[in-house]
Each structure stands twice: as C-alpha cells, then as structure tokens.
LUMVOGU-143440 format. One line per field, with one value per residue (C-alpha): z negated, y negated, x negated; residue number from 1; residue in three letters. Coordinates in pm, 1 decimal, padded with zeros to 6 digits, always signed. Each point is the difference from the previous one (the first is absolute). Example, Ala and Ser with C-alpha at 12.3 -4.5 7.8 and 13.67 -1.06 7.14 Angstrom:
residues 2
w: c(-00780.0|+00066.0) .
v: c(+00450.0|-00344.0) .
u: c(-01230.0|-00137.0) .
nr: c(1|2) .
rest: c(ALA|SER) .
END
This chain:
residues 229
w: c(-00424.0|+00332.6|+00166.8|-00108.9|-00366.2|+00003.1|+00280.6|-00056.0|+00107.4|+00119.7|+00212.0|+00057.5|+00375.9|+00259.2|+00338.2|+00313.9|+00028.1|-00356.5|-00021.6|-00140.7|-00271.1|-00122.4|+00017.4|-00197.7|-00268.7|-00017.9|-00053.7|-00262.6|-00190.2|-00021.6|-00073.3|+00292.8|+00260.8|+00295.2|+00126.9|+00294.0|+00285.8|+00115.4|+00298.5|+00010.2|+00024.1|-00310.5|+00186.6|-00136.7|+00276.0|-00187.6|-00324.4|-00128.5|-00249.9|-00169.5|+00251.5|+00283.1|-00167.3|-00119.9|+00289.9|+00048.1|+00134.0|-00263.7|-00285.2|+00177.7|-00000.5|+00375.4|+00158.5|+00048.1|+00362.3|+00136.8|+00240.6|+00359.6|+00113.0|-00264.5|+00109.0|+00357.6|-00067.9|-00229.9|+00163.8|+00074.4|-00161.0|-00335.7|+00025.2|+00081.1|-00290.2|-00241.3|+00121.1|-00054.1|-00358.8|-00075.9|+00168.2|+00044.9|-00199.2|-00010.7|-00164.3|+00326.7|+00147.0|-00289.1|-00136.6|+00059.6|+00241.8|-00051.8|-00258.4|-00193.8|-00200.7|-00224.9|-00102.2|-00346.0|-00060.0|+00078.8|-00283.7|-00174.5|+00118.0|+00361.2|-00070.8|-00150.7|+00305.9|+00230.7|-00190.5|-00016.0|+00353.8|+00152.4|-00245.4|-00091.6|-00335.4|+00051.0|+00217.7|+00065.6|-00081.3|+00273.5|+00004.6|+00333.6|+00133.1|-00267.4|-00270.3|-00348.9|-00197.0|+00002.0|-00167.6|-00079.9|-00159.9|-00314.2|-00003.9|+00002.4|-00284.7|-00204.7|+00065.8|-00133.9|-00304.6|-00073.2|-00042.8|-00251.5|-00315.4|+00127.9|+00075.7|-00345.9|-00166.6|-00065.7|-00268.6|+00087.2|-00183.8|+00208.1|+00320.4|-00101.5|-00071.3|+00336.3|+00175.2|-00197.5|+00101.8|+00364.8|-00021.9|-00155.1|+00283.4|+00276.8|+00230.8|-00024.3|+00290.2|-00239.8|-00157.5|-00035.3|+00142.2|-00257.1|+00036.3|-00107.6|-00339.5|-00259.6|-00363.0|-00261.3|-00362.8|+00053.7|+00161.9|+00360.0|+00243.0|+00313.8|+00318.4|+00331.8|+00210.6|-00073.7|+00192.6|-00293.5|-00378.1|-00007.6|+00156.4|-00255.4|-00289.9|+00138.3|+00025.8|-00353.4|-00137.0|+00172.0|-00163.8|-00340.9|+00018.7|+00001.9|-00350.5|-00140.7|+00185.5|-00262.0|+00218.7|+00356.3|+00155.4|+00336.1|+00257.2|+00271.9|+00249.7|+00276.0|+00368.8|+00172.4|+00224.3|+00338.2|+00037.5|+00276.2|+00279.4) .
v: c(+00955.8|+00016.2|-00217.1|+00249.2|-00053.0|-00374.9|-00059.4|-00139.0|+00222.8|+00005.6|-00305.9|-00295.9|-00041.5|-00220.3|+00088.3|-00200.5|-00090.4|-00139.4|-00374.8|-00206.0|-00123.6|+00353.9|+00079.8|-00312.9|+00104.4|+00349.1|-00149.0|-00245.0|+00243.1|+00267.4|-00236.8|+00123.1|-00197.4|+00235.3|+00323.8|+00242.6|-00017.6|+00338.9|+00096.4|+00240.8|+00301.2|-00101.3|-00114.5|-00303.8|-00260.6|-00311.6|-00182.4|-00295.7|-00227.8|-00329.7|-00162.7|+00099.0|-00194.7|-00297.4|-00235.6|-00031.0|-00278.8|+00080.4|-00096.4|-00288.7|+00179.6|+00026.3|-00096.0|-00375.3|-00103.2|-00095.9|-00284.7|+00062.0|+00046.9|+00266.9|+00173.2|-00020.3|+00162.3|+00267.1|+00333.0|+00062.1|+00343.7|-00151.9|-00265.8|+00263.5|+00220.2|-00293.1|-00072.6|+00362.4|+00001.5|-00315.3|+00087.0|+00379.5|+00167.4|+00364.0|+00174.2|+00158.9|-00342.1|-00136.4|+00310.2|+00080.7|+00292.7|+00096.6|+00277.3|+00118.6|+00317.4|+00249.7|+00363.3|+00126.9|+00166.6|-00309.5|-00108.7|-00332.0|-00125.1|+00049.7|-00154.3|-00308.1|-00022.1|+00013.3|-00277.8|-00221.6|+00057.5|-00076.3|-00278.4|+00157.5|+00035.7|+00335.5|+00308.8|+00274.0|+00361.3|+00244.6|+00379.1|+00168.1|-00342.2|-00061.7|-00264.7|+00149.4|-00297.2|-00331.3|-00115.1|-00367.4|-00195.0|-00001.0|+00381.7|-00000.9|-00252.5|+00216.7|+00302.1|-00195.1|-00110.0|+00360.8|+00086.5|-00276.2|+00214.9|+00243.3|-00283.9|-00148.2|+00319.2|+00245.3|+00247.7|+00357.2|+00110.4|-00227.2|+00119.9|+00363.0|-00074.1|-00168.4|+00304.9|+00228.5|-00204.0|+00007.5|+00378.2|+00034.3|-00204.7|+00178.0|+00226.8|-00200.6|-00208.6|-00279.5|-00009.1|-00323.0|-00043.4|-00023.5|-00375.9|-00047.3|+00164.7|-00205.6|+00089.7|-00256.2|+00099.7|+00315.8|-00177.4|+00097.3|-00272.6|+00123.0|-00209.7|+00079.4|+00015.3|+00255.9|+00102.8|+00093.5|-00011.6|+00372.3|-00055.0|-00267.5|+00220.7|+00300.0|-00207.4|-00131.8|+00349.0|+00135.0|-00268.3|+00050.6|+00373.9|-00044.7|+00060.1|-00311.7|-00256.1|-00245.9|-00170.2|-00065.8|-00339.6|+00014.2|-00270.7|+00204.2|-00189.5|+00079.9|-00068.7|-00298.9|+00122.3|-00162.4|-00133.1|+00157.4|-00248.9) .
u: c(-01169.2|+00178.6|+00263.5|+00267.5|-00090.8|+00066.6|+00250.0|+00348.2|+00288.9|+00268.9|-00071.8|+00227.4|+00026.2|+00164.6|+00143.5|-00075.8|+00369.4|+00017.6|+00050.8|-00284.2|+00237.3|+00070.0|-00370.2|-00088.2|+00250.2|-00155.5|-00344.0|+00123.6|+00225.4|-00269.3|-00290.9|-00207.7|-00193.1|+00043.7|+00151.9|-00028.5|+00247.7|+00128.9|+00212.4|+00293.4|-00233.0|-00195.2|-00310.9|-00183.4|+00003.2|-00105.6|-00063.2|+00201.3|-00171.5|+00070.3|-00230.2|+00234.4|+00282.5|-00201.7|+00065.4|+00377.3|+00220.9|+00264.6|-00232.1|-00168.0|-00334.3|-00039.4|-00328.6|-00018.2|+00015.4|-00338.4|-00070.8|+00095.4|-00360.1|-00067.9|+00320.9|-00124.1|-00339.0|+00143.3|+00075.4|+00367.3|-00028.4|-00094.4|+00269.8|+00262.4|-00115.6|+00028.1|+00354.5|+00100.2|-00134.0|+00198.9|+00329.8|+00044.3|+00275.6|-00110.7|-00293.0|-00110.1|-00076.2|-00208.8|-00175.7|-00365.0|-00000.2|-00365.1|+00033.1|-00303.0|+00067.6|-00177.3|+00047.8|+00090.4|-00338.1|-00206.7|-00228.9|+00065.3|-00338.5|+00104.1|+00341.7|-00165.7|-00225.8|+00303.8|+00178.8|-00306.0|-00124.9|+00340.5|+00086.0|+00332.0|+00175.7|+00170.0|-00026.0|+00260.3|-00085.0|+00100.1|+00027.7|+00066.9|+00092.2|+00263.3|-00007.7|-00047.5|-00130.9|-00179.6|-00320.6|-00046.8|-00280.3|+00214.2|-00002.1|-00379.3|-00009.5|+00239.3|-00221.8|-00295.3|+00198.4|+00098.5|-00366.6|-00067.3|+00040.6|-00264.6|-00237.2|+00065.5|-00117.9|+00280.7|-00100.8|-00087.0|+00312.5|+00221.7|-00162.3|+00057.5|+00366.8|+00032.4|-00146.4|+00232.2|+00306.2|-00105.8|-00041.7|+00345.6|+00148.4|-00189.2|+00194.6|+00321.0|+00129.1|+00091.7|-00347.0|-00197.4|-00351.8|-00278.3|-00046.0|+00364.4|-00063.1|-00187.3|-00065.3|-00103.8|-00051.9|+00204.4|+00298.0|+00076.4|+00105.6|+00173.9|+00017.8|+00163.2|+00315.8|+00272.5|+00310.1|+00225.6|+00047.0|-00075.3|-00343.1|-00079.3|+00104.1|-00191.2|-00318.4|+00047.6|+00069.7|-00311.2|-00214.8|+00163.3|-00063.1|-00377.4|-00143.7|-00162.3|+00212.7|+00127.1|+00255.5|+00111.1|+00074.2|+00177.3|-00060.8|+00171.5|+00215.1|+00247.1|-00071.4|+00153.5|+00280.4|+00044.0|+00357.1|+00207.9|+00037.8) .
nr: c(1|2|3|4|5|6|7|8|9|10|11|12|13|14|15|16|17|18|19|20|21|22|23|24|25|26|27|28|29|30|31|32|33|34|35|36|37|38|39|40|41|42|43|44|45|46|47|48|49|50|51|52|53|54|55|56|57|58|59|60|61|62|63|64|65|66|67|68|69|70|71|72|73|74|75|76|77|78|79|80|81|82|83|84|85|86|87|88|89|90|91|92|93|94|95|96|97|98|99|100|101|102|103|104|105|106|107|108|109|110|111|112|113|114|115|116|117|118|119|120|121|122|123|124|125|126|127|128|129|130|131|132|133|134|135|136|137|138|139|140|141|142|143|144|145|146|147|148|149|150|151|152|153|154|155|156|157|158|159|160|161|162|163|164|165|166|167|168|169|170|171|172|173|174|175|176|177|178|179|180|181|182|183|184|185|186|187|188|189|190|191|192|193|194|195|196|197|198|199|200|201|202|203|204|205|206|207|208|209|210|211|212|213|214|215|216|217|218|219|220|221|222|223|224|225|226|227|228|229) .
rest: c(MET|ARG|ALA|PHE|ASP|VAL|MET|THR|PHE|PRO|VAL|ILE|THR|ALA|SER|PRO|GLU|MET|THR|ILE|TYR|THR|ALA|ALA|LYS|LEU|LEU|ALA|ASP|ASN|HIS|ILE|SER|GLY|MET|PRO|VAL|VAL|ASP|ALA|SER|GLY|GLN|VAL|ILE|GLY|ILE|LEU|SER|GLU|GLY|ASP|LEU|LEU|ARG|ARG|VAL|GLU|THR|GLY|THR|GLY|VAL|GLU|ARG|ARG|SER|TRP|TRP|LEU|GLU|PHE|VAL|ALA|GLY|THR|ARG|LYS|LEU|ALA|ALA|THR|TYR|ILE|LYS|GLU|HIS|ALA|HIS|THR|VAL|GLY|ASP|VAL|MET|THR|ASP|ARG|VAL|ILE|SER|ILE|THR|GLU|ASP|MET|SER|LEU|LYS|VAL|VAL|ALA|ASP|VAL|LEU|GLU|ARG|ASN|ARG|ILE|LYS|ARG|VAL|PRO|VAL|LEU|LYS|ASP|GLY|LYS|LEU|ILE|GLY|ILE|VAL|SER|ARG|ALA|ASN|LEU|ILE|ARG|ALA|LEU|ALA|SER|LEU|ALA|PRO|ASP|GLU|ALA|GLY|VAL|SER|ALA|GLY|ASP|GLU|SER|LEU|ARG|ASP|ALA|ILE|VAL|ARG|GLU|LEU|SER|GLY|HIS|ARG|TRP|ALA|LEU|PRO|LYS|HIS|SER|VAL|LEU|VAL|LYS|GLU|GLY|VAL|ALA|HIS|LEU|TRP|GLY|VAL|ILE|GLU|SER|ASP|GLU|GLU|GLY|ARG|ALA|ILE|ARG|VAL|ALA|ALA|GLU|SER|VAL|PRO|GLY|VAL|LYS|GLY|VAL|VAL|SER|HIS|LEU|THR|TYR|PRO|ILE|VAL|THR|PRO|THR|MET) .
END
C-alpha cells in the first residue's frame, strides 16, 4: 500500500492568521490532534499540534517560573520562545514551522520510518507542492486493522469474491482500493471516504452485482469539511 491508499482527505487546515482559540476549537470539534497550516497560495508553511497549545496563560498551564539564577543561565532565545507559546494569539506565532512532508506514492514502510525517525504523529502528503492529504499514525493502524480478516484466514471463496468486487470497481474514479473491500462468509464490507450519496450507492451496487455476494455492509463515511473562516 502507498500513502495515497490510507491518507485522510480533504484535510482540515489552519491559516497563519487564525486565532489560537479558533484553531483549538477546530482540533476539538474534529477530534484531531494536529493540522497543517497553509498560506493564501495553498503552500504548507507549518504544522499546528496539541503540543503547541499545551502551555497557555489562559488555562493556567504556563511554564512555572524558575529561580532567578536558572532564568539568568537560560538562553534568551529559549525564554522568548516559551513566552510566545504561552501568550501569542495567532497560529503563525505558535506553529511548528519545520515541515516534513511525503509524496502520494511513498510506501507505508517509508511513511512509518518518517514518522518514527522524526518523532511526529502526522505528515502532510504533497503533490506538485500542494497539499492533497495527510497520513497519521492512526491511518497506519487502520490500514493494519483492514488486513486482519486476511491474516485470520479468509476462505478462498471470500478472497475470490473480494477480487471480483475490486475488478468490478476498477476503472471508476469513485472506486475503492483493494484494502477497503473485505469479504467474510460471503458478505462484503466496504470501507472508505465518499463525496456523495451517489458514490456510496454506486459502490454498493457494484458489490451487489458480483455473483455469489450474499450481502453488502457499508461502512463508508463522508469527509470532514473545513469550516469557512
């Protein structure tokens, strides 16, 4: 599997001018722990994570003042950076501006290496410099979970049905990748993100049209839409 097969899209993003309060609400409302920061041209210029909003004067979680001599020996750059994290009001001031990215055709092994080596939880997927998705550790775990039925010993008949469904879907822009189609005891389970009711019905109809499929269970969901700021 590649990054494209497991990435989340469209991506919830922040702008550098967004207030940290609006950004915090986006993270909380969408149950995510971080998001890319993009400028007016669509370029990814940073990443905002929960860690960037952890120490805030508003919540009383600011860094406890150290003794005067520790303050004296500490570098002014570090002290200034801590103050900014605690008091700044815009995303551009608190975000991490070191952006690590991947491409859509990168293998999951390489993606996992990138996440682990850089000790990060998510990485944006870029195509021609533009953001097209994001892969998080959770995406990799879901990819692993999607393979569980195969590892548990899916029957040859179920595997044949799965291949037949994938063939029926192939060639369509709304098709699901193979790892999103699971068959257990003749019942097809469909996982993935769809853009419309019509896409969901077309995928279901395609699975139902395969001879031997006893039933279809849809686990298809809609993408999270970024609110207009």
